[in-house]
N, C-alpha and C positions, 0 to 999 in steps of 0.2 A: 445464440438464439436458443439452443438447447438448454443451456443453463437457466435462462429467463423463464423458459416454459416450465422446468421443474421446480423453480422457486416461486412461481407466482401464488401458489397456495399458502406460502408462509409470509409472515411479516414480523419484523422489518427485513429479515434477511433469511433465505431458504438454506437448505442443506448442502446445495451444490455451489462450490466456490471456484474462484479462478486465481491463477498465480500470474500476476502482471508486473514485470520488473519496473522499479521506480526510474530506472535509467533509460527508459524507452522514449522519453519526451512526448511528443504529440502524436506518436504513431497510431495509437487506438483512434484518435480523431480522424487522421488522415485516411485510415482504413475503414472508416465508417462503422467502427465498433462502439456500440453504447454500453459502456461499463455499467451504468446506472441500471439499465434495462436487464442485466444479467441477474440482479436481485439476490445475489449471494455475497458472502464475505470475499474480499479481494486482498490476497497475500502479496504484499509488495516489498520483495527483497531488493537490495541494492542501496538503502539508505545508509549513509555513513562511509564506511570503508570502501565500498564500491563506487562511490562518486556522486550519488543523488543526495540532496539535502531535503529536510522536512519541507522547505519551501518550494521544492519541485514537484511534490505530491499533487497540488492543484492543477499543474499544467498536464499532468499525466491522467488524472482521475477526474478532473472537472467536478461535476455535481455529485459523483459517486463517492466523494470523500468520507461521507459517514459510513461506508462500508469497508473502508481501507484498514487493514492491520499491517502496519509497516514493520518490517524486520530489521532491526539494527544490531542484532547479536554480535557480529563480527567487530564492529567498532567499539562496542561496550565491553565485550571480553577481552579485546586486544588492549585495553587500558590496564589489564591486570588487577589482582584482587584489590589492591589500594585505590585503584583509579576507576573501578567500576561504578561507583555511585556518582561521582562527579561527571563521568562520561555520559551517563544515562541522563543526568540533570542538564548537562549542556545541550543535548539533543532535544529533550523535552522543552526546554526554554525557547527553541527555534520554531516550535509548532505554533 
């Protein structure tokens, strides 16, 4: 709620963001948290090596998808220098 209040004066996203793991499933919805109402960028660690796939983002973030910045650094960097670009392309193709 506080983040939403701080961000209402900005469009489309204000300066206050939240970190919400991509592996939390529908927990925000079950807890009554409206991530879209937060109005800031939503950093989503957990895609790739930690178990969430790009296809899981809609279940976690719902209508707030336009605000999500999914972090996939561990899976992309874990592919090594030669595999970095193919790993990034593989994840991107699943969006």
